C-alpha positions in Angstrom: 119.6 86.5 91.4 118.4 88.4 94.8 117.4 86.1 97.4 114.5 86.9 100.1 115.3 84.5 103.1 111.6 84.3 105.0 109.8 85.4 102.3 106.5 83.9 103.6 106.1 86.6 106.0 104.5 90.3 105.5 108.2 92.0 105.0 109.3 89.7 103.0 106.1 89.4 100.4 106.3 93.3 100.1 109.8 92.9 99.2 109.9 90.2 96.8 106.8 92.7 95.1 109.3 95.9 95.0 112.3 94.2 94.1 110.2 92.9 91.4 108.3 95.8 90.0 111.8 98.1 90.8 115.0 95.8 90.8 115.1 92.4 89.2 112.5 89.7 87.9 115.3 87.1 89.4 113.9 86.3 92.8 114.5 83.5 94.8 111.9 83.2 97.7 113.7 80.7 100.6 111.9 79.3 103.6 110.7 76.0 105.1 107.3 76.1 103.3 108.1 79.5 100.4 105.3 79.9 97.9 105.7 82.0 94.1 104.8 85.4 94.4 105.3 85.8 90.5 105.2 82.9 87.8 109.4 83.8 87.2 110.1 83.0 90.9 112.5 80.4 92.3 110.8 78.6 95.2 113.7 77.5 97.6 112.8 75.3 100.7 115.7 75.2 103.1 115.8 75.3 107.1 118.3 77.8 108.0 119.6 76.3 110.8 121.3 74.3 108.9 124.7 75.1 107.8 124.4 73.1 104.1 120.6 74.5 103.4 121.5 77.7 103.9 124.7 77.3 101.9 122.3 76.1 99.4 119.5 78.8 99.9 122.2 81.9 99.2 124.6 80.3 96.7 124.4 82.2 93.3 122.9 85.1 94.8 124.3 88.6 94.5 121.7 90.2 97.0 120.8 88.2 99.6 117.8 89.6 102.1 117.0 88.3 106.1 113.9 89.0 106.8 113.8 85.9 109.1 111.2 85.7 111.4 110.6 83.1 114.3 107.1 82.6 116.3 107.1 84.7 119.2 108.8 82.4 121.6 112.0 82.6 123.4 113.5 79.0 124.0 112.7 78.8 120.3 114.5 82.5 119.3 117.5 81.6 122.0 118.1 78.0 120.6 117.9 79.0 116.3 117.9 82.7 115.8 122.0 82.7 116.1 122.3 79.4 114.8 120.6 81.1 111.1 122.5 83.8 111.8 125.7 82.4 111.6 124.6 80.0 108.8 123.8 83.0 106.8 126.7 84.9 107.5 128.7 82.4 106.6 126.9 81.6 103.5 127.5 85.1 102.0 131.1 85.2 103.5 131.5 82.1 101.2 129.6 82.8 97.8 130.4 86.3 98.0 126.8 87.4 98.1 125.5 90.9 99.6 123.5 90.9 103.0 120.9 93.3 103.5 119.7 92.1 107.0 116.0 93.6 108.4 116.5 93.8 112.1 114.5 95.4 115.0 114.8 97.8 117.9 114.9 95.1 121.1 118.4 96.3 121.7 117.8 99.6 122.4 117.2 100.9 126.3 114.1 100.6 127.6 113.0 104.4 128.2 112.5 107.7 126.2 115.5 108.3 125.6 115.7 109.0 121.4 117.1 106.2 119.2 119.5 106.3 116.7 122.1 103.9 114.9 124.7 105.1 117.3 122.7 104.3 120.0 124.7 101.8 122.8 123.2 97.9 122.4 121.1 97.7 126.4 119.2 95.0 126.0 117.1 93.7 129.0 115.1 90.3 129.0 115.4 86.8 127.0 114.7 88.9 123.6 118.2 90.3 124.0 119.2 87.4 121.5 118.3 90.3 118.6 121.3 92.0 120.2 123.7 89.2 119.9 122.4 88.7 116.6 122.9 92.3 115.5 126.5 92.1 117.4 127.5 89.0 115.5 126.8 90.6 112.3 128.7 93.9 112.9 131.7 91.8 113.7 131.2 90.0 110.7 131.4 93.4 108.7 134.1 94.7 110.7 136.4 91.6 110.6 135.0 88.8 108.5 134.9 90.4 105.0 131.0 90.4 104.9 129.3 93.0 102.7 126.3 94.1 104.4 123.7 96.5 105.6 121.3 96.5 108.3 118.0 98.4 108.0 116.4 98.6 111.5 112.8 99.2 111.9 110.0 99.9 115.2 107.2 98.4 115.5 105.3 97.3 112.3 101.8 98.4 111.2 99.8 97.0 108.2 97.7 95.5 106.0 97.0 91.7 105.2 99.2 89.3 106.8 101.2 92.7 109.5 101.1 90.6 112.4 102.1 93.2 115.9 100.8 94.3 118.6 99.3 97.3 117.7 97.6 95.4 114.7 95.9 92.8 116.9 94.8 94.5 119.9 94.0 98.0 118.1 92.7 97.4 113.6 91.6 94.1 114.2 89.2 94.5 116.8 88.0 97.8 115.4 87.3 95.8 112.0 85.9 92.8 114.0 83.5 95.6 115.5 85.2 95.0 119.1 86.4 97.6 121.5 90.0 98.1 120.7 92.3 97.8 123.7 95.2 100.3 124.2 98.4 99.1 125.6 100.0 100.3 129.2 99.1 103.8 127.5 96.9 106.2 125.3 99.2 109.7 125.3 102.6 108.5 125.3 104.6 108.8 121.7 104.8 105.7 119.8 107.1 105.1 116.3 105.7 102.8 113.9 106.8 101.6 110.7 104.4 100.9 107.4 105.2 97.7 106.4 105.4 98.5 102.6 107.3 101.3 103.3 109.8 99.1 105.3 110.1 96.9 102.4 110.8 99.7 99.9 113.3 100.9 101.7 115.4 97.4 102.6 115.3 97.1 98.8 116.4 100.5 98.4 119.4 99.9 100.7 120.2 96.1 99.1 120.3 98.2 96.0 122.5 100.9 96.9 125.9 100.2 97.0 127.5 102.9 99.3 125.0 101.8 102.1 126.8 98.6 102.6 129.3 98.7 106.1 126.4 100.3 107.6 123.5 100.7 109.6 120.4 102.8 109.0 117.2 103.4 110.7 114.2 102.8 108.2 111.8 105.6 107.5 108.8 106.5 109.4 106.3 109.1 110.1 106.7 111.3 113.0 105.8 109.7 116.3 101.9 109.6 117.5 100.1 108.9 120.8 97.0 106.2 120.8 94.7 108.7 121.2 95.7 110.8 117.6 96.0 107.0 116.4 91.8 106.4 117.3 91.3 110.0 116.3 92.1 109.6 112.7 90.6 105.7 112.8 87.3 107.5 113.7 87.4 109.6 110.4 88.1 106.4 108.1 84.7 104.8 109.9 82.7 108.1 110.5 81.6 106.8 114.1 83.5 107.2 117.6 85.7 104.6 118.4 85.2 103.4 122.1 88.2 102.1 124.0 90.6 100.5 127.2 93.4 101.6 128.2 95.2 98.2 129.5 97.8 99.0 132.4 100.9 97.3 132.3 99.7 95.3 135.4 97.0 93.8 134.1 99.5 92.9 131.7 102.1 91.3 134.4 99.1 89.8 135.6 97.7 87.7 132.4 101.2 87.0 131.7 101.9 84.4 135.0 99.0 82.4 132.9 99.3 83.2 129.4 102.0 82.2 127.2 101.8 85.2 124.4 101.3 87.8 127.1 104.4 86.3 128.8 106.1 86.3 125.5 104.9 90.2 124.8 105.0 91.9 128.6 109.1 92.0 128.1 108.5 94.3 124.9 105.3 96.4 126.4 107.8 97.5 129.3 108.8 100.1 127.2 105.1 101.5 126.2 105.4 103.2 129.0 107.2 105.9 127.3 107.5 108.3 124.8 109.6 105.9 122.2 111.4 108.1 119.7 113.0 105.9 116.5 115.2 109.1 114.5 115.5 108.5 111.1 117.3 111.8 109.8 120.3 109.2 108.8 118.5 108.2 105.7 116.1 111.0 104.9 119.3 112.7 103.9 120.5 110.3 102.4 117.1 109.8 100.1 115.7 113.0 100.4 112.9 111.8 98.2 111.6 108.7 99.8 108.1 109.3 100.2 107.0 108.1 104.3 102.9 106.7 104.0 101.4 108.8 106.4 99.1 107.8 109.2 96.0 108.7 107.8 96.8 106.8 104.3 98.1 103.9 106.7 94.5 103.7 108.7 92.2 103.7 105.5 94.1 101.3 103.8 93.8 98.8 106.7 90.1 99.6 107.6 89.2 99.7 104.0 
């Protein structure tokens, strides 16, 4: 049995399909409102902030995937994410389940320093709760017998229900016939992960025994500027795509009255700099892993 905690999100949904197609038909999908994806899926309703419910959700699993997402609401993150993480850690230890933890890059320095698996955690802002989650996980792996693997990913872009700044401000607006709003800079390099690639890579880590006890940067295409991203989109739609670059100062002003802008501001600060996310470790271990090109990804999104 392989279990996905947070199965309703884009990563959880695509992960379920990848596991079903290539690893196991015995899947358990867990969430507050989980839905079957395949006829054979086992569905478990659970509030993971409750230790007993987390234990029941994990019990009987060989591998548990942590793809839990919470609304972009900092007080909710602070109140719930650490508790959920602790409950899942304890449940995995007690049931001897392996844990494959899907992580992000909020703990890294917000500048142009290249990011590797050994980069120090230098979080700034209240979303540093993600750094605390990763630190707690590493402690349990080192000192408490937790068998876990961490797969870390940069910003999402992707099809269907993918949520993220770039999908929302760029691709969704192109599809709606609206003018894209480029956040902060159209020349700085950004690193994005194609969400189906992220799910395939996490499934691969979770089912490869020698990856456990380590952190892995999940595979991405080389960094790209928004200028280059829009040029690829123009080829897909067959017309010029005029766009606006929104300076950081505008987001800072909007954040005073717009709650979502205030939540995003902590992330948008790093859009001033090139974002260099190094995935050499993963590609050395899995040299045959095919990373989706931006040309293919953008065509999939816009068509």
